[in-house]
FIZAKOL-656182 format. One record per residue: residue number from 0; residue in one letter; chain; x, y, z of N, C-alpha, C in turn. Coordinates in pm, whole numbers. Atoms other than C-alpha are relative to their C-alpha. Layout:
# FIZAKOL-656182
<site num="NUM" residu="a" chaine="A" n_xx="X" n_yy="Y" n_zz="Z" ca_xx="X" ca_yy="Y" ca_zz="Z" c_xx="X" c_yy="Y" c_zz="Z"/>
...
//
This chain:
# FIZAKOL-656182
<site num="0" residu="m" chaine="A" n_xx="58" n_yy="-97" n_zz="85" ca_xx="-881" ca_yy="63" ca_zz="7560" c_xx="-40" c_yy="123" c_zz="81"/>
<site num="1" residu="a" chaine="A" n_xx="30" n_yy="-118" n_zz="-61" ca_xx="-928" ca_yy="437" ca_zz="7653" c_xx="-151" c_yy="28" c_zz="-18"/>
<site num="2" residu="r" chaine="A" n_xx="131" n_yy="-45" n_zz="-15" ca_xx="-1253" ca_yy="569" ca_zz="7749" c_xx="-15" c_yy="145" c_zz="-51"/>
<site num="3" residu="n" chaine="A" n_xx="19" n_yy="-150" n_zz="35" ca_xx="-1402" ca_yy="907" ca_zz="7617" c_xx="-35" c_yy="53" c_zz="147"/>
<site num="4" residu="p" chaine="A" n_xx="26" n_yy="-97" n_zz="-121" ca_xx="-1394" ca_yy="1166" ca_zz="7887" c_xx="-149" c_yy="49" c_zz="5"/>
<site num="5" residu="v" chaine="A" n_xx="144" n_yy="-63" n_zz="-7" ca_xx="-1733" ca_yy="1290" ca_zz="8012" c_xx="20" c_yy="133" c_zz="-16"/>
<site num="6" residu="r" chaine="A" n_xx="20" n_yy="-152" n_zz="31" ca_xx="-1807" ca_yy="1619" ca_zz="7878" c_xx="-109" c_yy="69" c_zz="73"/>
<site num="7" residu="t" chaine="A" n_xx="82" n_yy="-70" n_zz="-58" ca_xx="-1974" ca_yy="1862" ca_zz="8086" c_xx="-35" c_yy="130" c_zz="-73"/>
<site num="8" residu="a" chaine="A" n_xx="54" n_yy="-119" n_zz="63" ca_xx="-2170" ca_yy="2166" ca_zz="7960" c_xx="73" c_yy="124" c_zz="83"/>
<site num="9" residu="v" chaine="A" n_xx="-52" n_yy="-100" n_zz="-58" ca_xx="-1967" ca_yy="2476" ca_zz="8002" c_xx="-64" c_yy="120" c_zz="-42"/>
<site num="10" residu="q" chaine="A" n_xx="63" n_yy="-106" n_zz="35" ca_xx="-2135" ca_yy="2801" ca_zz="8014" c_xx="97" c_yy="106" c_zz="-55"/>
<site num="11" residu="r" chaine="A" n_xx="-92" n_yy="-91" n_zz="46" ca_xx="-1956" ca_yy="3045" ca_zz="7788" c_xx="-50" c_yy="136" c_zz="26"/>
<site num="12" residu="p" chaine="A" n_xx="44" n_yy="-149" n_zz="-31" ca_xx="-1959" ca_yy="3425" ca_zz="7865" c_xx="-44" c_yy="59" c_zz="-137"/>
<site num="13" residu="s" chaine="A" n_xx="49" n_yy="-58" n_zz="110" ca_xx="-2125" ca_yy="3650" ca_zz="7622" c_xx="121" c_yy="86" c_zz="-60"/>
<site num="14" residu="p" chaine="A" n_xx="-116" n_yy="-95" n_zz="32" ca_xx="-1894" ca_yy="3878" ca_zz="7409" c_xx="16" c_yy="116" c_zz="57"/>
<site num="15" residu="g" chaine="A" n_xx="-23" n_yy="-126" n_zz="-75" ca_xx="-1955" ca_yy="4169" ca_zz="7604" c_xx="71" c_yy="-17" c_zz="128"/>
<site num="16" residu="q" chaine="A" n_xx="-66" n_yy="35" n_zz="-127" ca_xx="-1853" ca_yy="3993" ca_zz="7920" c_xx="146" c_yy="-35" c_zz="-14"/>
<site num="17" residu="m" chaine="A" n_xx="-136" n_yy="44" n_zz="51" ca_xx="-1543" ca_yy="3856" ca_zz="7736" c_xx="74" c_yy="143" c_zz="-12"/>
<site num="18" residu="s" chaine="A" n_xx="-69" n_yy="-134" n_zz="6" ca_xx="-1446" ca_yy="4215" ca_zz="7645" c_xx="32" c_yy="72" c_zz="122"/>
<site num="19" residu="l" chaine="A" n_xx="-20" n_yy="-79" n_zz="-131" ca_xx="-1490" ca_yy="4367" ca_zz="7986" c_xx="103" c_yy="-91" c_zz="72"/>
<site num="20" residu="s" chaine="A" n_xx="-98" n_yy="91" n_zz="-70" ca_xx="-1288" ca_yy="4062" ca_zz="8137" c_xx="138" c_yy="13" c_zz="-58"/>
<site num="21" residu="f" chaine="A" n_xx="-151" n_yy="-25" n_zz="63" ca_xx="-999" ca_yy="4110" ca_zz="7876" c_xx="43" c_yy="132" c_zz="35"/>
<site num="22" residu="l" chaine="A" n_xx="-57" n_yy="-135" n_zz="-33" ca_xx="-981" ca_yy="4480" ca_zz="7960" c_xx="29" c_yy="17" c_zz="137"/>
<site num="23" residu="g" chaine="A" n_xx="-29" n_yy="-23" n_zz="-122" ca_xx="-992" ca_yy="4438" ca_zz="8312" c_xx="126" c_yy="-66" c_zz="36"/>
<site num="24" residu="g" chaine="A" n_xx="-134" n_yy="81" n_zz="2" ca_xx="-705" ca_yy="4180" ca_zz="8294" c_xx="99" c_yy="74" c_zz="-60"/>
<site num="25" residu="a" chaine="A" n_xx="-117" n_yy="-80" n_zz="56" ca_xx="-506" ca_yy="4409" ca_zz="8076" c_xx="31" c_yy="115" c_zz="84"/>
<site num="26" residu="f" chaine="A" n_xx="-36" n_yy="-97" n_zz="-89" ca_xx="-535" ca_yy="4690" ca_zz="8306" c_xx="57" c_yy="-35" c_zz="129"/>
<site num="27" residu="s" chaine="A" n_xx="-69" n_yy="60" n_zz="-110" ca_xx="-450" ca_yy="4468" ca_zz="8593" c_xx="151" c_yy="-27" c_zz="-32"/>
<site num="28" residu="e" chaine="A" n_xx="-143" n_yy="27" n_zz="37" ca_xx="-128" ca_yy="4347" ca_zz="8413" c_xx="73" c_yy="134" c_zz="-13"/>
<site num="29" residu="l" chaine="A" n_xx="-78" n_yy="-139" n_zz="40" ca_xx="-41" ca_yy="4727" ca_zz="8314" c_xx="43" c_yy="44" c_zz="134"/>
<site num="30" residu="r" chaine="A" n_xx="-25" n_yy="-34" n_zz="-116" ca_xx="-42" ca_yy="4797" ca_zz="8690" c_xx="112" c_yy="-48" c_zz="64"/>
<site num="31" residu="k" chaine="A" n_xx="-94" n_yy="77" n_zz="-53" ca_xx="213" ca_yy="4531" ca_zz="8766" c_xx="142" c_yy="35" c_zz="-78"/>
<site num="32" residu="v" chaine="A" n_xx="-105" n_yy="-27" n_zz="86" ca_xx="460" ca_yy="4674" ca_zz="8486" c_xx="96" c_yy="78" c_zz="76"/>
<site num="33" residu="n" chaine="A" n_xx="-110" n_yy="-74" n_zz="-64" ca_xx="792" ca_yy="4808" ca_zz="8610" c_xx="49" c_yy="103" c_zz="-118"/>
<site num="34" residu="w" chaine="A" n_xx="-15" n_yy="-96" n_zz="105" ca_xx="790" ca_yy="5127" ca_zz="8391" c_xx="155" c_yy="63" c_zz="12"/>
<site num="35" residu="p" chaine="A" n_xx="-133" n_yy="-59" n_zz="-4" ca_xx="1148" ca_yy="5263" ca_zz="8308" c_xx="-20" c_yy="162" c_zz="34"/>
<site num="36" residu="s" chaine="A" n_xx="1" n_yy="-152" n_zz="-31" ca_xx="1241" ca_yy="5624" ca_zz="8437" c_xx="11" c_yy="73" c_zz="-119"/>
<site num="37" residu="r" chaine="A" n_xx="-20" n_yy="-86" n_zz="110" ca_xx="1254" ca_yy="5922" ca_zz="8221" c_xx="140" c_yy="3" c_zz="-46"/>
<site num="38" residu="e" chaine="A" n_xx="-136" n_yy="-3" n_zz="54" ca_xx="1639" ca_yy="5911" ca_zz="8222" c_xx="24" c_yy="-133" c_zz="-71"/>
<site num="39" residu="q" chaine="A" n_xx="-23" n_yy="132" n_zz="81" ca_xx="1642" ca_yy="5552" ca_zz="8122" c_xx="-55" c_yy="-1" c_zz="-127"/>
<site num="40" residu="t" chaine="A" n_xx="76" n_yy="-4" n_zz="115" ca_xx="1397" ca_yy="5617" ca_zz="7853" c_xx="74" c_yy="83" c_zz="-104"/>
<site num="41" residu="t" chaine="A" n_xx="-84" n_yy="-94" n_zz="91" ca_xx="1609" ca_yy="5902" ca_zz="7714" c_xx="113" c_yy="-47" c_zz="-27"/>
<site num="42" residu="r" chaine="A" n_xx="-106" n_yy="57" n_zz="19" ca_xx="1920" ca_yy="5711" ca_zz="7748" c_xx="2" c_yy="-113" c_zz="-112"/>
<site num="43" residu="l" chaine="A" n_xx="12" n_yy="110" n_zz="82" ca_xx="1796" ca_yy="5406" ca_zz="7575" c_xx="-50" c_yy="45" c_zz="-151"/>
<site num="44" residu="t" chaine="A" n_xx="26" n_yy="-49" n_zz="124" ca_xx="1636" ca_yy="5609" ca_zz="7299" c_xx="105" c_yy="66" c_zz="-72"/>
<site num="45" residu="m" chaine="A" n_xx="-117" n_yy="-59" n_zz="53" ca_xx="1950" ca_yy="5804" ca_zz="7229" c_xx="92" c_yy="-126" c_zz="-53"/>
<site num="46" residu="l" chaine="A" n_xx="-87" n_yy="115" n_zz="50" ca_xx="2143" ca_yy="5449" ca_zz="7203" c_xx="-76" c_yy="-46" c_zz="-106"/>
<site num="47" residu="v" chaine="A" n_xx="65" n_yy="39" n_zz="124" ca_xx="1889" ca_yy="5344" ca_zz="6953" c_xx="15" c_yy="78" c_zz="-112"/>
<site num="48" residu="l" chaine="A" n_xx="-31" n_yy="-94" n_zz="102" ca_xx="1924" ca_yy="5641" ca_zz="6749" c_xx="143" c_yy="-14" c_zz="-49"/>
<site num="49" residu="i" chaine="A" n_xx="-137" n_yy="-9" n_zz="38" ca_xx="2303" ca_yy="5639" ca_zz="6757" c_xx="37" c_yy="-146" c_zz="-73"/>
<site num="50" residu="v" chaine="A" n_xx="-27" n_yy="122" n_zz="67" ca_xx="2312" ca_yy="5262" ca_zz="6662" c_xx="-70" c_yy="-19" c_zz="-130"/>
<site num="51" residu="s" chaine="A" n_xx="47" n_yy="8" n_zz="133" ca_xx="2070" ca_yy="5316" ca_zz="6382" c_xx="69" c_yy="87" c_zz="-101"/>
<site num="52" residu="v" chaine="A" n_xx="-84" n_yy="-81" n_zz="101" ca_xx="2280" ca_yy="5595" ca_zz="6220" c_xx="140" c_yy="-61" c_zz="-33"/>
<site num="53" residu="v" chaine="A" n_xx="-125" n_yy="63" n_zz="34" ca_xx="2608" ca_yy="5409" ca_zz="6261" c_xx="-26" c_yy="-120" c_zz="-95"/>
<site num="54" residu="i" chaine="A" n_xx="8" n_yy="102" n_zz="79" ca_xx="2457" ca_yy="5091" ca_zz="6099" c_xx="-55" c_yy="55" c_zz="-133"/>
<site num="55" residu="g" chaine="A" n_xx="43" n_yy="-67" n_zz="125" ca_xx="2281" ca_yy="5315" ca_zz="5836" c_xx="128" c_yy="41" c_zz="-96"/>
<site num="56" residu="a" chaine="A" n_xx="-121" n_yy="-58" n_zz="72" ca_xx="2629" ca_yy="5470" ca_zz="5765" c_xx="80" c_yy="-119" c_zz="-59"/>
<site num="57" residu="i" chaine="A" n_xx="-66" n_yy="115" n_zz="39" ca_xx="2787" ca_yy="5133" ca_zz="5744" c_xx="-58" c_yy="-61" c_zz="-123"/>
<site num="58" residu="l" chaine="A" n_xx="76" n_yy="53" n_zz="102" ca_xx="2530" ca_yy="5000" ca_zz="5516" c_xx="22" c_yy="85" c_zz="-136"/>
<site num="59" residu="g" chaine="A" n_xx="-15" n_yy="-96" n_zz="110" ca_xx="2552" ca_yy="5311" ca_zz="5289" c_xx="148" c_yy="-16" c_zz="-67"/>
<site num="60" residu="l" chaine="A" n_xx="-140" n_yy="24" n_zz="45" ca_xx="2929" ca_yy="5263" ca_zz="5267" c_xx="17" c_yy="-131" c_zz="-89"/>
<site num="61" residu="i" chaine="A" n_xx="25" n_yy="116" n_zz="83" ca_xx="2872" ca_yy="4913" ca_zz="5159" c_xx="-60" c_yy="9" c_zz="-122"/>
<site num="62" residu="d" chaine="A" n_xx="82" n_yy="-35" n_zz="109" ca_xx="2625" ca_yy="5007" ca_zz="4917" c_xx="87" c_yy="84" c_zz="-114"/>
<site num="63" residu="i" chaine="A" n_xx="-87" n_yy="-72" n_zz="96" ca_xx="2856" ca_yy="5263" ca_zz="4747" c_xx="121" c_yy="-79" c_zz="-59"/>
<site num="64" residu="g" chaine="A" n_xx="-116" n_yy="92" n_zz="42" ca_xx="3145" ca_yy="5011" ca_zz="4743" c_xx="-42" c_yy="-96" c_zz="-115"/>
<site num="65" residu="f" chaine="A" n_xx="47" n_yy="93" n_zz="103" ca_xx="2938" ca_yy="4757" ca_zz="4552" c_xx="-41" c_yy="59" c_zz="-131"/>
<site num="66" residu="s" chaine="A" n_xx="22" n_yy="-67" n_zz="111" ca_xx="2802" ca_yy="5016" ca_zz="4321" c_xx="130" c_yy="40" c_zz="-99"/>
<site num="67" residu="r" chaine="A" n_xx="-124" n_yy="-23" n_zz="83" ca_xx="3152" ca_yy="5119" ca_zz="4220" c_xx="62" c_yy="-120" c_zz="-56"/>
<site num="68" residu="l" chaine="A" n_xx="-49" n_yy="126" n_zz="28" ca_xx="3256" ca_yy="4751" ca_zz="4210" c_xx="-71" c_yy="-40" c_zz="-145"/>
<site num="69" residu="f" chaine="A" n_xx="73" n_yy="30" n_zz="101" ca_xx="2978" ca_yy="4692" ca_zz="3982" c_xx="26" c_yy="80" c_zz="-132"/>
<site num="70" residu="a" chaine="A" n_xx="-34" n_yy="-92" n_zz="106" ca_xx="3042" ca_yy="4989" ca_zz="3763" c_xx="143" c_yy="-41" c_zz="-57"/>
<site num="71" residu="l" chaine="A" n_xx="-147" n_yy="47" n_zz="65" ca_xx="3417" ca_yy="4866" ca_zz="3722" c_xx="-4" c_yy="-120" c_zz="-60"/>
<site num="72" residu="v" chaine="A" n_xx="2" n_yy="127" n_zz="85" ca_xx="3310" ca_yy="4519" ca_zz="3623" c_xx="-58" c_yy="7" c_zz="-121"/>
<site num="73" residu="t" chaine="A" n_xx="72" n_yy="-24" n_zz="113" ca_xx="3056" ca_yy="4627" ca_zz="3376" c_xx="51" c_yy="93" c_zz="-83"/>
<site num="74" residu="g" chaine="A" n_xx="-56" n_yy="-99" n_zz="79" ca_xx="3270" ca_yy="4902" ca_zz="3237" c_xx="-84" c_yy="124" c_zz="-2"/>
<site num="75" residu="g" chaine="A" n_xx="107" n_yy="-114" n_zz="12" ca_xx="2987" ca_yy="5160" ca_zz="3306" c_xx="50" c_yy="112" c_zz="95"/>
//
């Protein structure tokens, strides 16, 4: 039969201490981040914009095709 583990009293930090601890940890982690260079950021931003425009155009053409097909089927 399993025994209940002995529980010890744990002192919890106050909300203010928790906030400061969280912010300190967040800033510590941000210092470790390997940030991209300006050139990488520009290149990847342009890639995202180009892919978005291409996918938007493809979806627009599909929408036009379905609209015309629906009009043809319904006789409208």
